[in-house]
N, C-alpha and C positions, 0 to 999 in steps of 0.2 A: 713419365717414362713409358716407352712402348711396351705393351703386354707381350710376354713371351709365349703365351698360350696359343697365339696364332701362328707360331713357327711350326715347320713340318717335323713331326716326330720320326724316330727311327722306325723301320719296317718291323713287322712281327717276326720275320726271319732272324733279324739281328738279336732281338730279345730272346728268342727260343734257341739260339745257337749253343749256349752253354749246356742246356738240357739235351740237345741232339747229340753233342759230343760225348756227354756222359752216357747216354743210352747206347750209342754205337760202341763205346769202349766197354760197356757192360756186356753187350752181346758178343763182342769179340772174345772177352775174357771167359764168358760162359762156353763159347764154342771150343776154346782151347782146353778148358777144364774137362769138357765132355770127351774131347779127342784123347787127351792123355790119360783119362780115367778108365775108359772102356776099351780102348784099343791096346792090345798087348804086342809089344815089339820083340820080346824074347822071354824064355823061361828061366833065364839066369836070375839068381836070387837078388843080386845087386840092382839089376834093372827093375825087378818087381818091387824092391824096397823104395827106389827112387820114384817109381811110377805111382806109388801110393801117396807120396808127399808132393811131387811136382805139380799135379793138376790144381791142388788147393793153393800152392804158392803162386802159380801163374794167375789164378783167378783173383786172389787177393791183390796182387801187384797190378793187374789190369784195371780192377775197379779203382784202386788208389790213384793210378796214373790218369785215369779218365776223370776222376774227381778233381785232381790238381789242374788238369788242362781246362776243365770247365770253369774252375775258380779264376784261373789266369785270363781266360777269354772274358769273363764277366767283369773283372777289374779293368781290363783294357777298354771294354765298351763303356764302362762307367766313367773312366778318365777322359775318353774321347767326348762323351756327351757333356761332361762338365766343362771341358775346354771350349766346345762349341757354344755352350750356354754363356760362358764368360765373354767369348768373342762377340756374341750378339748383344749382350748387355753393354759392352764397351762401345760398340757401334751405335747403339741406341742412345747412349749417354752423349757421345760426340754430336749426334744429330740434334738432341735436345739442347745442348749447349749452343750449337750453331743457330738453332731457331730462336733461342732466347736472345742471342746477340743481335740477330736481325730484328727481333721485336723491340729490343732496347734502342737500336739505331733508328727504327721507324718512329718510335715514341719521341725520341729527341728531336727528330726532324719535324714532327707534328707540333711539339711544344715550341720549337724555334719559329715555325711558320705562324703559330697562334700569337706568340709574343710580338713578332714583326707586324702582323696584321693589327693588333691592338695599338701598337705604337704609331703605325701609319694612320690609323683611324683617329687617334687623339690629335696628332699633328694636323691631319686634314681638317678636322672640326675647327681647330684654332685658326688655321690658315684661311678656311672658308669665311669665318666671321670677320677676320681682319680684312680680307679681300673685298667683301661686300661694302664695308665702311669706306675703304680706300677708293673703291670704284665710284661711290657717290661723290667723293672729293674730286676725282678726276673729271666727272661729268660737269661739275661746276667750273673747274679750270678751263676745260675745253669750251664750254659755253661762253664764258667771259672773254676768252682769247679770240674766238670767232667774231664776237660783237665788237671787240676792240679793233680787229682788222678791217671791219667794215667802215670804221671812222677815220682811217688813215689812207693816204694814197697808195696804190699797189706798188709803185716804184720807190717807195721810201724805205729807209733803213729799219724803221720801226716795224713796218709790214713784214720785212724779211725776218727780223728777230722774233716777232710773234709767231711766224711760221715755224721757226725752229722749236719754240715752246710747244706749239700744237703737235709737232712731230713727236717730241719727247713725251707728251701726255698720251698720245695714241700708242706709243711703245709701252707705256705704263699700263694702258688698257689691255694690251696683248698679254702682258705679264700677269695681270689680274685674271684674265680669262683662263690661263694655264693653271693658276692656283685654284680657281673654281673647278676646273676639270679634275684636278687632283682630289679635291675635297668631296666631289660628288659620289654618292653611294647608292643611287636609285637606278632602277632599270629603265632604259630609254624606251619610251612608248612608241617610237616610230622606227624601230628596228625592222629591217627588211632582209629577205634572203639575198645574200651576196656571195660571190664566188672568190675564194681566196686566191685562186690561180690568177684571175684577172687583176686583183689588187697588186699582187707581187709583180706581175708583168708591167703594170702601170707605174709602180714605184721605180722599177729598174730603168724603164724608158725615160723617166724624169731625172733620175740621178746619173745616168750614163754619161752625159756631157761633163759632169762635175767630178766623176770618179777618175783617178789617174789610170793611164793605160797599163801601168805595172801592177794593178790590182785585178786579180782574176775572180770572177763570180761564177760559181758552179751551182747549178740547179739540179736537185735530185727529187724525183717523185712529183714533178710539177706538170705531168702530162694529163692528169685526170682533173675532173671538176670537184671542188671541195666547197660545198654550200654550208653557210652558217647564217644565223640571224645577227645582224649588226649594223653599225653605222659606217659606211664606206669611208667617209672623211676622217673619222677617228682612227680606224684601222690603218688607213693610209699614213696618218701621222705616226702611228706606232712603228710601222715598217721603216719609214724614212729615218726616224730617230735612231733605231737600233743599227741599221745599216750604216748610217753616217758615223755613229760611234765606233763600229767595227773598222771602217776605213781609217778613221783617225787613230785608232789603237795600233794600226800597222805602219804608221808613218809613211803612208803612200805606197807601200809595196807588200804584197802577200796575197792571200786567197780568202774569199768569203764564201762559205758554203750555206746554201739555203735548202732545207729538206722538209717535206711535208709527208706525214704518215698518219694512218688511221688507227686510233687506239680504241679497242673494244671495251665495253662496260666492265667486264670482269678482269681487265688487265691489272696486274699487281701494282703497276706504276701509279694508277689513279688512286690507290688507297693512301698514298702520301698526301692527298689533298681532300680532307674530310668535308670541305665546303662545296665540293663539286656535285653536280647532279648525277643521278644514276642513268647515264646515257653514254653514247659513243662520243669521242672527241677527236679533233684533228690536232696533231702536234706539229708545230712549226719550230724547227731548230735552225738558228742563225749562228754559225760558228765563224770565227776569224783566227788567223795565225799571228795575232798581235802579241804584245808583251805580257798580257794577262793581268790578274789582280790577286792581291793577298786576301787572307780571310777577313781582316779588319775592314777592308774596302768593300768586299762582298756583303758584309753584314749591314752596311749603310748605303748600298748602292741605290735603293729605292726611296731613300729619305729625301724630302724636299730641301732644296738649297745646298745639298751635298754634291760636290764635284771635285774631280781630280785634275781638271783643266786649269790653265793659267787664268789669272784675273783678267776679266774682259772677254774671255772666250767661251764662257758657259755660265748659265744661271743656276744650274743644279736642279732644274725643274723637268728636264726632259724625261728621265726614267721614272720619276715619281708620277708624272702625267701618264706615261705608258702603263705603269702599274694600275693606276686608277681606271683607265680605259678598259684594260683587260678584265678587271673585277666587274666593271659595269656590264661587260658582255658575258658575265657568269663564267669566266674562265680563270686561268691561273698562269703565272709566269715565274720561272726559276732561272737561276744563273749558276753555271759551273765554270770555274776558272782556276788556274794556277799560274804563278809567275813564270814567264818564259814559254808557256805551252798554249797560249791563246785563251779565248773565252767562248762559251756557248750559251746563248739565251734560248730557253725552251718555252714556247707559248702554247697553252691548251685552250681550245675554243670548242664549245659544244656543236655537234653536227645537227643539221636540220635537213628536212627533205622538201624540195620544191614540188610544185604541181607537175612539172615536166618529168622529174625523177619518178614520181609516183605513177604517172601514166606509162613511162617506159618500163617500170617494174611490172605493172599489170599486163602490158603487152608481152613481156618476156614470159610471164606465167602462162598466158594463153597459148603462146607459140611453143611452150615446152622447153624454152631455153633456160 
């Protein structure tokens, strides 16, 4: 609880007020006593008799009234000070309760993120081992199919059927590659500085012909350059997957908002992600106005093979691969959604400085800008 000793005390004038009132009352009583005692108003015996008693009566009553007024002022001040102290204690208690509630909420989020990470890591390890073995089988199938096609005429039915088998095996290889991408947990050694702005522009130019005209895409904060270390192809895949999901969630009509902003190292939002580096990050928010998701769906959204799409329209590996790619880039991804209010994916990627940026910063320092 907050220490009350740092609060502002009353001024000394307030503390001395009862004594000042008593002293003033005493002086007035003394003055009246002196006036009525030494000044004679008449030689009449009744006046002389009263004059001998009245000064002492006024003196005693004046002192008594002064004392009572001082006591009353002291009680009022004490009551006021107690009320203010109780008010401060109540305010401090409310603040402490609010801080504890925020701490508990953050703790729950961290525990949930840790549990989700452990679950994904376990599934990824299992999926990676299976995928490697399955990939070896596919290599054998593709090899024997290609050799078999060489032994039959190109215009025969067998050649065409073997071609379909070859296509299916290659689709299987693509599926295995996505599983391996999900299971990967190491840092890519060939990451290079890339501009998020160019990636988003490239993705939108690619997807524009396939996006319905009734879907509006709004870009916020995309006018600057945002450099990170990463793999352009992988991040391209991340953006394509999330934007396609957003368009699908709106049934071909609505608005997709893409926003980039810079998050500084000491920002409270970054404390929700204990695994992140102590550096600045870029936050990419991709929001849609679709039908949204319930809590049970959000809890499993990054699990491999989990999908809400119809059979044949999704493998359930898209967002799990996205999660793996973002982790490989030392970032984080979260999702916020409610049924009927749309969905927002937030991606955090660590900032890097290119040689051009450092030169520009040095020139700005030299020029005094």
